[in-house]
N, C-alpha and C positions, 0 to 999 in steps of 0.2 A: 624483466618479469618473465618471458619465454625460457630464458637460461636458467632460471631459480628454479621453475616447474620440473624443466628438464633434469636440472640436478638434484631434485628431493626424488624426482623418480627413479633416477640410476641409484643414487644410493639405497633408496629403498629394495630396489629389485636384485641388488648386487649381495644381499645377506641371504645365507642360505635357509637362516631361520625361518625368514618371510616366505621362502619357496615351501619349506615343512608344514608351516602351520597355517599358512595363507591358503595353499593352493595342494600340496600332497596331501596333507591329513584329512582335510575336507573331504575330497575324493574319494580316498582311502575308506571313511567311516560311512558315506554313502553307499559304497558298494559292501560293506561291511554290514551295515544296518539292513539292505536288502535282502542279504543271505538271511539275516538272523530271523525277519518277519517274512520271508519266504515269500517274497513279490519279484523273483527273476524272471519268472516267464509267465505275463498275465494268460496267455493260451492255456497252459500246462495246469492240471490240478496237481496242487503241492502232495507231496509223498506223504501217505498217513504213517505216523509213528508205529513202531511194532511193540506191542505190550507184552511183557511177560508177568502170566499171571498164575500164582500156584492154587492147584486144584487138591482139595478133598474130599475124596468121595467115602463118606462114614457109611453112606446106607448100603453100598456095594450090592445092589441088586440088577436085574436085567435093565429095568427103567432108569436108573440113574446112570447106569454105563450108556446107554443109549441117548441120554439128555448131554452126558459129557463128550460123547463122539460128535453129537449135533453143534456143541460148543465149539469146538476143536475145527469145525468147516468156517467159522468167522475170520474174514481176512486180516492178518497183520496182529492177529492176537495168538500168542504162544500159551498153551496150558500145559503146565508142569506137575504131574502127579506127585504130591509129597505128603507126609503126614502133619497132621495139624501142628504140634509143637515145630518144627522147623520151618513151616509157613509162616507160621507166627514171627518167629526170630528175623525170617528174611525182610518181612515187612518193617518190623520195628528198627531194623538196621537201615533202612533204605534201599535194600537190594532189590524188592519188589515192590510195587505200589498197592496190590491186591490180593486177597485171597477169596477163592470161590469155595463156598463150604455147603456141600450136599450132605444135611444131617439124617441121622437115621429117621425111619419112617416117611423118607420121600415118597417111594412107590406108592405107598398106600394113601398117602394124601392128593397123590396125581388121580388115582384110580376113583379115588371116593369124591374128590371134586373141593376137599377141604383146602385150606391153605398151605402153600407148598414149604416146607422147612430148608429154604436154601437162602443163605447170605451171601452177599459181596460184602466182604471186610476191607476196608481199605484205610490209606493213609491221605487225612484232608488236604496235605499238600498237593496231591497229585488228582485233585477234585475235576478239572478239565478232562483228565484222561479217563477218570472212571465215568465221568456223564457220558462218553462214547461209547464206553463198555457196557455201562447198564442198558442202553438202547438196544444194542445189538444182541445182548443175553436176553431180554425180553422178548425180541422178538423171535429168536429161535426157541424160546419155551412155547410162543403161542402157536409157532408152526407146528412144532412136536405135539403139541394138546391137540390141535386140529386136525393131524393124520390121525393119532389114535382115536379120537372122538369118532371120526368118519368111519376108521374100522369098526369101531365098537357098533356104532350104528347099522354099519351094513350086514354083521353078526346078529343083531337085534332083529333087523328088519325080515330077514331069512327065516330067523327062528320062528318070530309073529307069522309070517306069511303062509308056515304050514301049518299052524295052529287056528288060522281062521278058515271058518267054514266055505268049504268049496261050492255051496250049494247055492250061497249068494253073493254072486261074484262081482255085484255093484258094489254093494257095501265094502267087499274085501278092497276093491280098486280104490273106491272113495277113502278108504283108511289108509291106503298105502300112498296115494297122493298126497293127503294132509301131513302123514308121517315125513316124506322125501321132502316137502316144504318146510316143515320145521328144521330139518336136519341142514337145507341148503341156508335157511335163515342164521343158524347156528354157526354154520361154516362163515358167511359172510360177516355177523360180527367178530368173529374170533379174526378174520383176517384183516378189518378195518383198525383192529386195535393193535396190528403189530407195528405201526408207524408211531404209536405212542411210548414215552418213556415213563409212565405210570407205572408204578410197582404192583398194581393190582390190574387185572383183565376186564373185559365188557360185563363181567357177571360179579365183579366185586372180589374174585378171589384172589388173594395176597399171593404173587407167584415169586417174588423177588423181594428179601427184604435187604437193606443197606445198614451198616453197622460201620462207622468210622473208628478204626483202632486206635490213631494218633488224630487227635484233634485239640482245638482251643479250649474245649470242655474238661479234657483230660489233664492236659499241664498247665491251663490258667496263662496260656502265653498264646498271642496271636499269632499267624504265620506272617502277615504283613509286618508286624513289629520285629520278629527275627530277621526278616529281609532287610528291612530298614537300616537296622541298627548295625548288621554284619556288613552288608554290602558298602554303605556309605563309610563306615569307619575304615575298611582297607582302602578304599578309593583315597580318601583325603590322607590316610598315611603314606600312601606311595607318593603324592604330592610333595608333603611334608619333607620326606625322606630326600626326595631328589633335590628339594634347595638345599638342606645340610649337606649332602654330599658334595655340592658344588663348592661349599667354603674350602675344601682340599686344595682346589684350582686358585683361590683368591689368594691361599695362604702361599703357593708355588709361586704367584705373580708378583706377589707382595715380598718375596725372598725370605719368609718365614721357616721355609722346609730346608733352605739350606742352611740357615742359621742353626736349626734344630740338630742336622747332621753332623755339626762339631763338637756334639756331644757324643758320647760312646753308646748310641742309638741305630738302630737298623730301619729300613724301610718298612720290615714286615710290624715293626713294633710301633710305628707312627699309624699305620693301617688299623691295627689292633685297637690300639687306644681309641681312634676315630669310630670304630666299631661298637665299642662297649658304651662310648659317650653317647652315640647314636641310638645305641637300644635302650638305654636308659629313658631317653625321651619319648620313641616309641612306646615303650610300655607305659609309661606317666599317661601319654595321649590316649592309648585304648581304655586306660582305668578310668579316666577322667569320661570318656565317652558312654563307657558301659554304667559307670555309677550315674551320671545323668539319665540314661535309660531307666535305671531301676527307681530312681527319685521321682521323675516326672511322669513316666509311662508304665512304671510297675514290671520291669522286666526283672525275673527272681534270679538274681546273679548269684545269692548267697547260698542258694540250696546247690549250686553246683560250683562253688568258689575255687576248690583247688584243682577243678578240671578247666575251669575257665583259665585261671593264672598259668597253669602249664601251655595253654592253647595261645594266650595272648603273648608268653617269652618266644613261643615258636614262631608264630606269626611275625612277630616284630624282628626276630634273627632272619627269616626269609624276607622280608620287605627290606630291610637294613642292607642285605647283601647286594639287593638291586640298586641302591642309592650309591653303594659302593663300587659299584660295576660302571654306572655311568659315570661317576667321577674319574674313574681310572682310565676309561677308554677314550674319554672326551678330551679336547684341547681348550677349549675355551667355554665359558658360562653360556654364551649363546649356543653352542652345539648342546650343552645339557638340557638348556630351556626345551629346544627343538626334539630332542631325543626322548625326553622324559616323557613331554605332553605326547607325543605320539604313542609310545611304548605303552604309557599308564592307560590311556583311553582305551586302545585295541586289548589289553590286558583285562580292564573292566568290563568292558562288553562282552567279552566271550567268556570272562570267568565268573559272571552272574552279578556284578555290582549294580550294574546299570537295570537288568532286566531279570526275573527268577529264570533259571535254567529250564524249569519244566514247561516253559512257553517257547522254547526253542526248537527248531529243528532236532532231529535225531544227530544228524551228521554235525551239528554245531556243537551239541552236546558233548560228542566225543572230541571234540576240537578242543574243548574247555580245559581238559585236564593240564595243558601245558602253561595254563597261568597260576600264578601265585593266588589270586583272588578266589577260584575254584576251591581250592584244598582248605584256604582258611575258612571261607564260607560255609562248605560242608561241616567242617567242623562244628563250628558255632551252631548249624543246625544238630548235629547230634546231641549237643549237650542241651540246648534250649527247647527243641522241637521234639526230637526222637526220644530224650532223656535217657541217653546211654550213659552206663556207669564210665568211670575212667578208665577201667581196666579192659573194657569192652574190645574185640578185636578192630572191630571196624573203626572206633574212634583212634585206637593207636595207630591205626596203618593212615589215619590222617596227618596225626604227629609227625610220623616217621619221614612222610613226603616232604613235609615242611622243613625236617631236619635237613633232609638231604639236600633238598634244594638251597638252602641255606649255605651248606657247606661247600657245596659244588661251585656255585656263583661266587662265593668269598674265596676260593681257591684261583678262580679264575683272574680276579678282581685283584689279587696279590700279585700276580705274575703280569699283569697288565701295568699295575701300578710300580713295580720296579721296572719296568721297560719303557714307559711314557713318560712318567712325571718327573724325571730327574734328568731328562735330556737337555742339552742346552739350546 
């Protein structure tokens, strides 16, 4: 009995796949998710994200300029002065999260105590970041309002003090004391409202209007649906292709490849035929997934069908190259299983399949660009959420990157295929 137990343990631990999937992969994923969720150092506050906000000052007055200067003192927020058309295009293309729009009449409304014509226009996909920005903007508006209110009160007090009769000093002092108390109460009320994210101040004056530029109401598609369909589709496609790619090794071990090489055919033809067949399968898989999302959840795929088909083809091309690379560099099916599980989980975690990118720390979002998942998911967001046209520069850049990734990996896979798979 003891010998049998030791034998099973020895066989189990002698497998490289066991060490990768049973020990190395969990340790690596624990480390990776710890960084993703920002739990590296419990005693250290997480570094806030740097937000790039487009600022449009249409009022162009002394007060609006002073307000914008106050906003620029907000930590970790960069305000870039742009015209309204350019700013709107940046938000719609996903390059900016929001626009701070200071409309005409801002100074007059500020001085008269009316609702302020200032809007924070934003992409609903960045709601978490916008919530933090909203609180900081309102706090600055309250602070500026308090400063200018106290300055106006001081001027008015001085003017009224001169007009009051000097003969009745008691009445004059009583009035000034009452006036000073009123000003103090006003300042205290404004100060207490600084910590609130409400768009109105303590006196019911609308200070900041919120207007989503891209939202579920505009495009009839929820953010969660796009994330779920795009993220899951890419994740499962990668797992499918890694298994199909392993069939090359099965053909090698069965001697099929040697028999095929007796015909007038080259190794590159074998790999190319395999790529084409796998691409057909992966395209069909993605189409079935999106058709299901359309029929069951109402994802509007037919409104963007030409762009969707091109994106699906290039996503399949890039993912297929990944499967071919695994099959070309591995020496056994066990190696492919271990490598594919490890690499796919890491790419999916970094690229946004497991968690939306806007929840991740800034440095993790920068690392995400190395994964196929990132470019494919961003492409699906471009057509379903941002509703970018097929020929938009932003969408075409995603397609170009996917094509380049697929071409480079396929080239490397071909070289490895010729060198490794036909060794005796």
